[in-house]
N, C-alpha and C positions, 0 to 999 in steps of 0.2 A: 718426721719432717714434712709429711704429706699435708698440704694445705697451709703450711707456714704458721706464723704466730697467731693469726686470727682463728685458724682452726684449733690451735692449742687453747686459746682463750674460750672459744665456743664449747670446747669439750670439758670446761671447768677445771683444767689443770692450773696449778698455782704459778704465778710469775712474780718476780721482783722488778719493779720499774720505778724510775724517778720522774715519770710523766703521768699525770692523773687528770681526770675530769671529775669535778666535784659539784654536786647539787646541794642546795640548802633549802629546806622547807621549814617554814615557821620562823618566828623571831625570838620570842621569849625563851623557849626551849627548842632551839633549832635541831632538825633532823638532818644530819650530814651524811650523804652517801658518796663514797669514794670508789672510783673505778678506773681501770687503765685508760689512758688517753687514746690508745689505738682504736678503741671502739667508736670514737667520735670524730675521726679525721675526714670522713667522706664529705665531699662537696667543697673543700677548700682548695686553693690554687696549687698545693703540693700533692694532691691526691693522684691516684693512678689513672691511666687513660681509659680503663674499662668501666669507669663509673659514669653514669649518665649525667649527673649533675656537674661533672667536670668537663666543660666543652672546649676549653682552650688552655689546658695545663701547659703543654709544651711551649706554646707561643709566649705565654705570660711569664714564664720562669726565666726567660733569657733577658739579660741586661740589654738596653737599647744600643744599637750600633751607631756609627758616626752619622748616618742619615736621619736618625731620630734624636736630634739635638734638643737638650732641655736647658733653658737659660732662665735663671731666677735673679732678679735685681730688686733692691729695695731702697726707699728714700724715707728718712725720718722727717715728717712734716711738723710735728710738735713733740716736745719732750720736757718733762720735769721729773721730780723724784718719784711721783706716784702715778704718772700718766704718760702714755706715749701713743702717737698716731703715726702709722706707717703706710706708705703707698707701696704695694707689692706688684711687680710686673712679672708675669709667668709666660714664657714663650715656649711653645711646644709645636713642633712640626710646622713651623712657619707662621703660626697664629699667636698673637699677643693678647693676653687677658690681664685685666687690672683689678686689684682688690684694695680696699681701704680697711685697715685694721686699727681698731681703737682698744688699747689694753690699759685697764685701770687697776691699780693695786688697792684692794679693799681692806686687807688685814695682813699683818705680819707678826711673826713670833720668833724670838731668838733666846736660847738658853745655853750658856757656856759654863762648864765646870772644868775641873782638872782632868776628868775622864771622858767627857762627852760634849759634843756641840750639836744642838738640835735647832734647825731652822725650818720655819713654815711660812708660806704666804699664799694668799687667796686672791685670785684675779677675776675680774669681769672682762670678757673678750667679746668685742662686737666686730663683725665682718660684713662689709658691703660688697657684693659681687654683682656688677651691673645693676639691675633693679631689685635684687634680692638682699634681704637683711637677715643676718643670723647672729644670735647672741647665746653665749654659754659661760660657764664658770670653770676655773681650773684651780685645783688645790695642789700645791707642791709641798713635800715634806722630806727633808734631808737630815740624816743623822751621820755624824762622823765620830767614830770611836777608835781607840788605838787597836782594837781587834777586828773591827768591821766597818763598812760603810753601808748605809741603807738609804734607798731613794724610793719615793712614792709619788705618783702622779694620778690625779683623778679628774676626769672631765665630766661635768654635770650639764645636761641640757634641760632647761626649764620648760615645763608645759604651760604653767601660768604662775602667778605670784605666790602660790601656796604649795606647788608640787613640781618636782622634777620629773621629766619624762624618762630620762635614762642616765646611767652613770657607768663609766668605764674606768677601772683602776688597774694600774700595774705597779707591783711592789718588787723591788730587786734588792737582794741581800748579797753583798760581796765581802768575803773574808779578807782581812788585811794582807794575808800571805798569798792570797789567790789560789790556795790549794783546796779544791772541793769538787765533787761531782756536779754536773749540771742537772738541775731539777726544774720542773715546771708543773704548777698546779693551776688548772683553769677552773675558776669558780663561777657558778651560775646561781643567782638567787631566784627562786621560784615564787617568792612572795614580796610585796612591797616592803621597803625597809627605810628607816630614817638615815639621813646623811651620817650621823655619828654612829648609829647602830651597825652600819655595814662594817666599820672597822673593828668593832667589838666581836662581831661574828667571824670576820677574817682571822682574828686572834684565836678564836675557838677552832677554826679550820686548821690553822697552823699547829695548834696543840695536838690535834688528831693526827696530822701528818708526822709530827715529831714522834708520837707513840709508835706509829707504823715503822718508821725508820729505826727507832730505838730497839725494836725487836729483832733486827737483823744481826747476824754474826759477822757481817762485813764491816770492818772498821770505818770505811768511807761512808757507808750509810748511817752508821751510828753518829758520825760527825755531822751529817745532815740533820739529824735529830736535834743536836744542840743548836744548830743555826736556826731551826724552825721554832725552838723555844724562845730564842731572842726575837724573832719576827713576831711571835705571839705577844711578848711584852711591849714591843714598839707599837703594834696595832692597837692594843688596849690603851696605851698612853695617848695616842692620837685621837682615839674615840672620845676620851674624857676632855681633851683639849678642844675638839670641835664642839662638843656639847656645851662647854662652859664659855668659850670665847667667840663662837660663831653661831650663837643661838638664833639670831635673826635668819640665818641661812640653813638651819638644821631642820629641813623639811623632808617630807616623804618622797622616796624615789620609786617610781613604778617598776622599772626594769634595771637591774644591777648585775654587773659581771666584773670579774677581776682575774688577774694573773699574778701568782706568786712565783718568783723564780730565785734560785740560788746560783749566782755567778752567771752573768749574761755573756757567754762566749759567742763568737761569730755565727756558728751554725744555728744556735738557738735564736739569735736575733733575726736571722733570715726567716725562720719558722714563724716567729711572732709577727714579723712584718706581713707575711702572706696571710696568716690567720686573721689578723686584725684589719685587713682591708675590708672584710665583711663586717667587722665588729666595731668600727670606729678607728680608721687608720691613723688618726692623729696621735693616738696614745703612744706607740713605740717611738715616734719622732719626738714627742714631748719628753719622754724619759731619757732619750739620748741627749736632748738639750739640757735636762737637769744634770745628768752626769758630766757633760762637757763644761757647763757653767760652774758647777760645783768645783771642778778641778781648776778652772781658770780663775775663779773668784774666791778660792778657799779662804778659811777664817784668817789666815795670815796676810791675805791680799788687801790692797787698798779699797776702802769703802764697803767692805763686807758688812751686812748682807745686802745692802742696796745694789751693789754690783751684780750679785747673783739674781736679784729680783728683776732688774732691767734686762740682763742677759737672757734669762729664762723667758721673760715676757716676749722679747723680740723673736727668739729662736722658735719657741713653741707656737706662737701665733702664726708664723710663716708656714710651718709644717701643716698645721691644722687647716689653715686657709686653703692650701693646695689640696688637701684631702677633701675638703668640701667641693672644690672645683671638680675633683675626680668623681665624687658622688653625683654631681649635677650632670656632668657630660660623659661619664662612663669611659674615661680614657684609662683603661686598665694598664696598657703598656706604659703610659706616662707614670702611673703609680709605681710600677715595678722599677722604672728608671729612677724615681726619687729614692726608693728603698735601696737600690744598688749604690746610689751616690752617698746616701747616709752611711 
């Protein structure tokens, strides 16, 4: 017990965990290195107080009290089937900030069979904050199956007309019966990768994780293996879909990262929120929006998938706009407040 789990890992003793940090080197024949996530948690808001890079852990992990009021209001200025303009007002600690958000649907896809319903849409999002202009793309992919639900959200920040500067993806698999261990795989690409290629590689990562879980004698971990084999298939399907139908936007990404998770329970979502404040804090909010809008606008609902498109566009745009405000003004307490509200 001396030294705890980190001493155990440093002594090269074996462990079984459902939380991993994964690096990918190369594209055509990627080298995938899988290690326990515990080795890479330093420097994030939930780290321990004795780490130098963690200067305000205790303060930032508390939800804001009544004196730190956060008010968010929005007004739709323009709206049609593929385009929406929103005026967002964010009030924090007595100060009001205004954002203009323009969300345009560039592409959508829907496939419905007796067993599965796949929906995807690709948006261009423009945000004006005072005299600053920000533009990025957002891909949503939702799969509804009688045995599982899968949601994926990717945010792409362009560098120029031919290259993306960064990409953040979160993929969540939820069994229909809700019975599963919570797992989380953080994936970091060490090489530039094309938009479509990143999903093919995430499929390979999922396959490797499935093999690891499959080797366990624990029934719960073996079930995780089957879930990750399904994630592999869906990631490969999306890769081909992007390659064929979004060829105009299938450009190289300089920096890519992703999170694969099986069952997003409350504790895990809090960890994701804290972790991604530094890695693009709009991602967890966007995924929550996808889940909520999918439930509200499900395939049996009126106007699906247009309903899900508009709902997701409004919700995710607001969250991401506020996250850009946090990046600009460094209001970490406000960010934790938003996470707690979500």
